[in-house]
Structures are given as structure tokens and as C-alpha cells.
N, C-alpha and C positions, 0 to 999 in steps of 0.2 A: 676584612677578605684576607688572609693570609698567602700570600703571592707560594703558589705550587701544590694548595692543600685547599680542600673541602673545609671548612669548620663545622660542625653539626653539636649541638651538645659539649663543644672541647672535643670529639672525637673528629680526629682526619680521617677521608675516605680512603687512606691506605689501611688505616686501622679499622675502620667501621666493622668488617666481616667478625674481629675480634670480641668487641665487644656488645654487637647487637645481634650474637646468636638467639635464633628462634626457638624457645621451648615448647616443646610436645607437651603431652599428659602422659601420664604414666603408661595407660592403657594402651596409649596408641604406638609408645615407645617399646610394649611389650609384645604389641600385634607385628610392628614393624620386624622384632626380633625373631621373633617367633616364625614367621613367612621368609624370614633368609633361609631358616636351617630347613625348612619343610621339605626344601628338593636335596637334601642330603641323607644318601641311604648309606648307613654302616653295613658292613658285612657281618654273617654270623656265621657263630663257629659252634663245634662241638667239646663239652668238656665234661667230664667226670660230674657223678651227680653229687659224689663228696664236695667238689670244688664250685658247686655252683649257686651255694647260698649267696643273698644278693645282690646278684647278677639280674639283668632283662632278658625275659625269652624272648626268642626272637619269633616265632610260631606258636598256632595254638595246639596245644596237649590236650589228648581226650582218653578216657577209660580204656581200657583195653581188654575189660572185662565186666561182668555183673560186680559190684561191690555190697557187701560179700558175696564171693561167688557162690556161697551154699547157705543153707538155714544153720546158723550158727547159736549156739547157746550164749547167753550172756552172763551165766555164772554156773558154779560149782552144784550137782544138784543130781535129780532124774529126771529124764525125759518119758512123757506119760502121753498118754492120749488122755485132753482132758474130761472125756466122757465118761471116763474109767474113776474120773476122781469127785464126780458132782455132786455126794452125797458126805465129803469125808470131811470128818471134824476132828480135833483131837480126842474125843473122849470116842472116836467111831472110827479110825482111822482104814481107809481102805488097803485092803494087803495086795500088793501086785507082785508079780516073780521077777526075779533081775534075770535078762538074758542076754548084758552083756555089761561092758565096760567101755566106755569113747574117751580115752585122751583127745588132746589136742593134735593136731597134724592126723589123725587116724579116722578112721573112716568103719562104722558098723558093718558085720555081713552079714546081721540079721534083720528083719521086719517087726518093731514094735508092735505087738496085735494086742486084742483085749485080753485085760487081765496080766499085762506086761509092761514093764518098765526097763530102761535102760540108765544105769549109772553114768555120769557124764560129769567131763570139766568146762570149766569156761573157755570158750571159744572152738569146741570143740563140734563139729557135723553133727548136728541134729538127726537121728535115725531116720529110714523110712517109717511110716505110720504113724509117729510120734506128731504132738502139734501144739507142745508146754514143756517148761524145765519148771518143776517145783527148787525152789531153794534147800538145800541140804540141812538147814535147820528148822525146817517144818517136816522134815522127814524121823525116822529111825527105822535101823537094820533088824531084820527079824531071820528064821530059820525055819525052813517046811521041814516036813516029816522024813522027808526023803535024803534031808542032807541040803537041799538048794534055798539059795538065796531070795531074801524078797526084801521088799521095803513096805514099810506102812508111809501112808501117804496123810500127814494131817489135814491139808487144807485141799478144799475143792480149788482146782487150777480152771484158765477161763483159757481158749483156744488162743495161740499166740503171745502166750504168758512166756517171759523173760528169754523169745527167742526172735535174733535177727532176721529178718527174711532175706531169701534173696533178691539182689540189687535194691535193699533200702535204701542205700549211702546213694550211688551211682549204678547209672544201666550202662550197657557198653555202648561207647562213644559219646559219652556227658565231656561236655568241658572243663577241665580241671582248672587252665588258667588259657588266660591268650597274651598275644604279643604284648609287649612292653611292660608285663606284669613284673613286678621285683619279686624272685624267689627269695620266700621265706621260709621258718622251719615246719610250719604247716605245708606247706609246697611239696618241699623236702621230702616229709614222707607220705605225699600224695604221689609222688613221682617215682618214690621206692616202692610203692604198692603195687602200680601199674608196670615195673618191670623197665621205667625209665633211667637206665645204666648208665646212657651219656645221653645230654640235654642241651638243644639249640638255645644258643646265648648270643645275645647280638652284641661283638668285640667292645670292648670299652673303650669311648671315646676317649682321644687323647688330646689334650687343652694343654696349651703352651702358656705361660707366664713371665711377662717380661716386667719389670718393673724400671720407671724412667725417672732420671734427677742425677746428678752431680754429687748432688749431698748426700749420698745413701751410700752405707758401708758394708759390706759384708758381717752378716749376725757374729761372729768370731773375731772380728776387728775392733779395738778398744776404740773407744768414741773420741773424737777430735775437734778441735772448736771449730762450731757452726757445721757438723755432720751428725747423721742419726742413720741409725742400722736400720735396713731393710726389713721389718717384720711383715709386711703386706705380704710378700709373696708368698712367706709361707701360712699365712692365716687362710689366702687365698688357695694355697697347696691342700689345705686341710678340706677346706669347704670343695673343691673338687672330688676328692677322695670321696665326702660323703654324700654327695652327687650319684656314686657309679662311677667314675671317670678315672681317668688317667692321668695327672699332673707331667708336664715337663717344665721343670723351671732351669730358664735362660739367664738368671742371673739380672743386671742390670745395664742397663743403655745409656749412652750418654746422650743429654739435650742436642742434639743433631738428628736432623732428619733424615739425610741421608743413610745414616747409619741405622735409623732405626726401619725405615724401608730396605735396607739390605738384609737384615736381620730376620724380617717378615718373610722375606723371597728366598731365605737360605732354610727356615723349617718349613718351607709351605707345604712338602710333601708330607712330612711329620705330624703336622697337628691338623684335626678336624676345626676346632675352632683355636681364639688368639683371645687372651687376655691381657691387660696392660694396667698398671695402676700407677696413677701420677702423670702430668703433663698434659691435663686436659682445661685446666683455666684459662686464665687470660692473661698470664705473664707472660714478660719478654722471651721465658726458657721454656714455655710450656708446648713441649715439639710435638703430641698429640695430635694436640690441637690447631696447630700448623699444618700438620697431616691431612687433616678431615679436611680442614676450610679448603684444601686443594683439589677434593675430591666433587666430583658431579652431585646436584640434591638426587634425593630419594626416587630410586628407580622399584615400582612393581612389578615390572618384567620378571619373569624366573630367567630370561636370557642375559640379564647385568651382569656384568663382571665385577666393577669397582664403582662403588657408590657410597654416599653416605644415607645412613639411616636416620642420625639425628646427632647433635652435637651441644644439646641444652636439653634436661628435661624439668620440667613443672614441679619437681620436688625438694623438698629438704633433709637430711643431709645430700647431699652427691646431687646437686643441680649441673654440674658441669659434667655431668657421665654421657659419653657419647659412644656411638656404633657405628659402622661401616661395613660394607663388603669391601674386600680388596682380594683382587686374583680368583674372587669364588668364593673365598673364605671370611665367615664371620669374626669381629675383630670388635671386642668390647673393653672399652679405656673408661678402667673404673677411677674416680678419686685417688688422690694420695693420701689423704687426710684418712685415717683409719676406719672411722665409723661409718662415713660415707662409703668408705671402700666396701665396707662390708653390708650395707644397705644396698649397693649398686650392685651386688653379687645374689644377692637372695632373690631383687626385683627381675632382673635380666640374665643372668649368666646362670644362675641354677634354672631357670626354667629351658633357658636352652639347652644345656646337658642335659635334662630330662627328657626335653622334645625329642632332640636327637635320637634318645634311644626310645623311641615310640609311645612314650609314655602321651596318652591322650590331655587329661590336664597337668600340665606341670607348673601349676602355681602354687604356694602355700596356701594352704589351708587355713579358713578366717573363723573366727565366733565373736560373738560379741561380750561384750564386757563393762562394768563400770569404774569408770576414774577414779583412784583413792585419795588422788589431788590433782587440785588445779595446773593445767598448763596456759600459764599467763600471758606467754608472750605470742603475740599474732603473726601471723607469716602472709604471705602472697602465694604461698604454693603450698600446697598440701605438705604436711608432715610425718615422718616418722619415728615415733617416739621408741626406746626401748623402754621394756616394762620388764615387771616379773610379774605372774598370775599369781592369784590367790583363790581361797574358793570360802565364801560368806557361809554363814549357819546354815542358810535358805538353797544350799549347794551353786548361787548365781557365781560368775566370775568376777574376781577384781580386777583391775587391771593398777598395777604400783609402779608410775615412774621412777626411773633410776637416776638416781644423782651420775655428774660427768658425761654429760650426754650428747655436747659440744661435739660438731662432726670430729674434731682433731684430736677426741681424746676416745681413749681406748677400757679406759677402767673397768666400765661396766658390760662391755661387751663381753667378755665370759660370762655374765651374772644374766644378761638379758633370757627369756623366754618368750617373746615378742616383740612385735613391734603394732604398736598403737598408730593408727592413720588418725589425724587431726586435721580435717578439712583446713581450708586455705581461709582466713577470713581476721577482722582487725583484734579479736579477741582471744584466741587460742580456744580453749574449754575448760568448763570448770569439772571440779569434784561431784562424783554422783552421775553425771553425764556418762550415755551408751554411747561406747565408739567400737568400731571393728578393729579386731585383733589379728594381726599374720602370727601364726603359730611358726615360730623356727622348729626346724629339722633338730 
């Protein structure tokens, strides 16, 4: 026994909290993160339709009319009564008197009656009385004895042929999109069709980004002995934008708990979520680990204001990844190692950012794929291995692990198309095994 300390496998009582951090499973860590943002409600705002692409809808929008709003011709030709063409053939065409010509945007003033037809253009309203449209290629023009125009119909038409009936796609009140939907070009077309010149969307979440570590230099700075440039902040900012949020870059924080806490307090009203990179391991200067260690344990009550969600996750890379609620704000502390930072963002930060915008299933989509090569090294924790996806001749997916995949390496991040999930165990995984792959955005 050494005086003034309790020795437990070489760890003093003072330091045991640093080294004996309890790892939670990835799924439990994700559940806690989403629970932390579940009560946060983003304000909605109206934006012009032209500016709404990529934004998340704040409320349900419905069809303001039937669509199409009238029976519409699907092509250029003649609107007819199908019964008048029942015996038509190329050798014995039906002769119909033309009583109108209908362009898109206009409406015929006459009714198509027995023995008559109307020349019609694509998208035009089908006249009253007509129940089919015969394509122009199956017709010919004719002139009657009195000089009137006529159409020779060379093929029998069936009722409804080449006619889009009123309400075929949407009925009045049909749902177009619900809250949380990311507005894509197809949504924009629908909203314009139904007269939504302004669209209710969620305000973009504001996500603060801090880097910690006295070794970090600004990107513009020349390298110096023992120093590296802060690239993680910019990678994280790009991923935040990709998630539909607004990054707020606040630069590098010193390895001082008081300075970090003061910085968090200063931007509390500006940010919805706070992300940090670095400072979460077990080194003497890992400032975020010190701050998180001083918080109370996980609290599941909605009124809790400051508490630790977790300070270690059973995964590699990125096991030191930590999260907390500080003064009511979610703080996710990502690893300083580039690939561990990347993986931690995809597993925890991106789902939180998506969830706060109303997305019901905020996690990465997954597929099954066959490993192209061995993952030889085992791990006590589940591993997330960067891979490139390929397609075999039979259409199945192949996961090809990338080189330079250590947590401190960034060379393969840009080429990664997915993260292969390798279960914990002594032997890793063999080529030919089926694994789950998270598809990267």
C-alpha cells in the first residue's frame, strides 16, 4: 500500500475514474443521444418554394385540388367517343367530323357527340362527350363535301385510352409530404403544382464546433514542430451541412477545463447542439474527459439540466467518444483521431441532427454485403471498418475494406462508401462472410 493512494492494478484512486470508464453499447449510446434531443423543438419558418430544396418540412402539406384537375389528354391526337371507332381498321377507317381544336390551357366550347371528334394536344382538357384519345399516328385528315374538316380513325379505341382522368394521381386533401421530410426536386414539383409558393420548414439547426488541443494550428498556418493543423473542424462542418444543419466554427480551445466551460456558456443561446473534437481520451491534457467526469451520471428525466450520457462506447474506432447534456444542450465529444471522429459523427451526431429536424428514422441505412478480404484482427468491441462497395455479377454487394483504416489515419475517409460492422471477437471476419454495412451519405 502506497501512502496517500489506493493501488488497483496500478491505478490510483484519484485517477481510477479516468481509466475505468464504463463503456456502453453503441445502440444504448444512440438511444441516450436521441432521448436528449427529443424535447428540443426547432422553430419553423416560411421560405420561398425556390429556396426550399433540401430543407425539412415542418408540417404536413396536402393536395389543394384533385390532380389532374380535369380529364387530360396524354398525347397529340383526336378526342373521340370510343363507341364511334369500334369497327375502325386501317382499311376501313371511321370518318368523324372535327368540331373543335383544343390546345393545352384551353377548353373546348362544344361537346363531342356521335360522329364527331376534336383535335387535341398533349395536356389539354378532354372535351365533354369524349372518352378516349386516338394518337395522331393512327389517323389521317379528310375534307367533307361542304369543306368541313374530318378525321379518319384507323384503329378502334377503348374507353379511357390515352386519357388521364380527373384525380388519377391525387384527390383533394391527399398527403403530399409530412413533417421531417427532406424536400427533394420531386417534392418541389408537387408543391408548385398545388400552389405552395411559400413552404413551412424547420429552422436549420445550429451546431457549434470546437476543436481542443494545444497542438492544433489554424489551417492557414505553416507546420511547426510537434504541431498539426485543425482539419477535423472542417470535416465535421461539412458533415453538419450534409445533415441539413448550419455549422458554427468557433476554433480551437485550450486544454483548460475553465476555458472550455466558459466557451460553452458563451455560445449556449446560439447553438442547438455542441460538437467537440479531441480531448476525450485518458491523457493528462484531455480536457473534455475531465469536464464529463465531473458531471452526474446519466439522467433519464426530461427536466435534468446537466448530466453525463456516456464517456466511453464499446466500439472501434472512437471508443473514447463521449456525450453529455450541459445546461440543457446536447454536447457530443468526438475523438481527435480523424477516422474515429468521422465514425463517431456518423453514429451519434448525424442521427441527433436529423432527429432534431423531425426525421423519424435518423440512422444510416444498412445493407448486407460479402467481405472481399479478411478482417484478420479481432477486437473486444464491435468495429466499423471503412469499405468501398462493389457489385458482383449476380447483383449482390461486395464490401472491399480500404487500406489506411487505423483511427489516426485519414487517407481512406474520402473513398469510403460504407462502414462494415465487424462483431467483437477474437478472430475478426473472413473473406466471403456476410456483414452489415452502414451506407454513408
